[in-house]
C-alpha positions as CSV (number, residue, x, y, z in Angstrom):
1,Y,105.4,95.1,123.9
2,A,104.8,93.5,120.5
3,I,106.5,91.3,118.0
4,A,106.3,92.4,114.4
5,Q,107.8,91.2,111.1
6,T,109.3,93.4,108.5
7,S,111.7,92.6,105.6
8,G,111.8,88.9,106.6
9,K,113.0,89.6,110.2
10,Q,111.1,89.7,113.5
11,F,111.6,92.5,116.0
12,L,110.5,92.8,119.6
13,L,109.1,96.3,119.7
14,K,108.8,98.5,122.8
15,P,107.6,102.1,123.0
16,G,110.3,104.7,123.0
17,Q,113.0,102.6,121.3
18,W,114.5,102.7,117.8
19,Y,115.3,99.8,115.5
20,D,117.3,99.3,112.3
21,V,115.3,97.8,109.5
22,D,116.2,97.3,105.8
23,L,116.4,100.4,103.7
24,I,113.0,102.0,102.9
25,S,113.9,103.9,99.7
26,N,110.6,105.7,99.3
27,G,110.4,107.2,102.8
28,N,111.7,110.6,104.0
29,L,112.9,111.6,107.4
30,G,110.0,112.3,109.7
31,D,107.5,110.2,107.7
32,F,105.6,107.4,109.4
33,I,105.5,103.9,108.2
34,Y,103.0,101.3,109.5
35,L,104.0,97.8,110.5
36,N,101.0,95.6,109.8
37,K,102.6,92.1,110.1
38,I,102.1,91.8,113.9
39,L,102.7,88.3,115.3
40,F,102.1,89.0,119.0
41,F,100.8,91.9,121.1
42,R,100.8,92.3,124.9
43,N,99.1,95.2,126.7
44,N,99.3,94.8,130.6
45,N,97.8,91.3,131.0
46,K,95.9,91.1,127.7
47,I,97.7,88.9,125.1
48,Q,96.8,88.7,121.4
49,L,98.4,86.1,119.3
50,G,98.2,86.1,115.5
51,K,97.7,83.1,113.3
52,P,100.1,84.0,111.7
53,F,99.4,87.7,111.9
54,L,96.9,89.9,113.8
55,I,94.1,91.2,111.6
56,N,93.3,95.0,111.3
57,S,96.2,96.0,113.5
58,Q,99.1,98.4,112.8
59,I,102.0,99.9,114.7
60,P,103.2,103.4,113.6
61,A,107.0,103.8,113.3
62,K,108.7,107.2,112.6
63,I,111.7,107.3,110.2
64,I,114.4,109.1,112.1
65,Q,117.6,108.3,110.2
66,E,119.3,106.4,107.4
67,V,122.4,104.6,108.6
68,K,125.0,102.1,107.3
69,G,125.9,98.8,109.0
70,P,129.4,97.5,109.7
71,K,131.8,96.9,106.8
72,I,131.9,93.4,105.5
73,T,134.9,92.3,103.4
74,V,134.5,89.7,100.7
75,L,137.6,88.0,99.5
76,K,137.6,85.8,96.3
77,T,140.6,83.7,95.4
78,K,141.4,80.9,92.9
79,P,144.0,78.4,94.0
80,K,147.3,78.2,92.1
81,K,146.3,81.0,89.7
82,K,147.4,84.1,91.7
83,Y,143.9,85.5,91.4
84,T,142.6,87.5,94.3
85,R,139.8,90.1,94.4
86,T,138.7,92.0,97.5
87,R,135.3,93.7,97.7
88,G,133.6,95.5,100.6
89,N,130.0,96.3,101.4
90,R,128.1,98.3,104.0
91,Q,124.5,97.5,104.1
92,A,122.1,100.5,104.3
93,Y,119.4,100.5,107.0
94,T,116.6,102.8,108.0
95,R,116.3,103.7,111.7
96,V,112.7,103.8,112.9
97,Q,111.4,104.8,116.3
98,I,108.4,103.3,118.0
99,D,106.5,106.0,119.9
100,S,103.4,104.1,121.0
101,L,101.9,100.6,120.5
């Protein structure tokens, strides 16, 4: 497995699994992106630890879908003024699949 950082978050990556990362607007379905901020890599008993990142290493990830997260409701009120505004937001994510490390 490996631990990589993308869009300010760290993910524990395992082959054959998919992960939701922040929206990648310039990628199309089926394209590959390369995660190059790798903090930790383990292959059998061999461990590589970055300080802070491993040099000259990349993990390919295939874009498989664009999804939306759960709806978040934001409510603004002002006391004693009868002012209330309700807004909602669904964050957009890109689902990527890790085929191999």
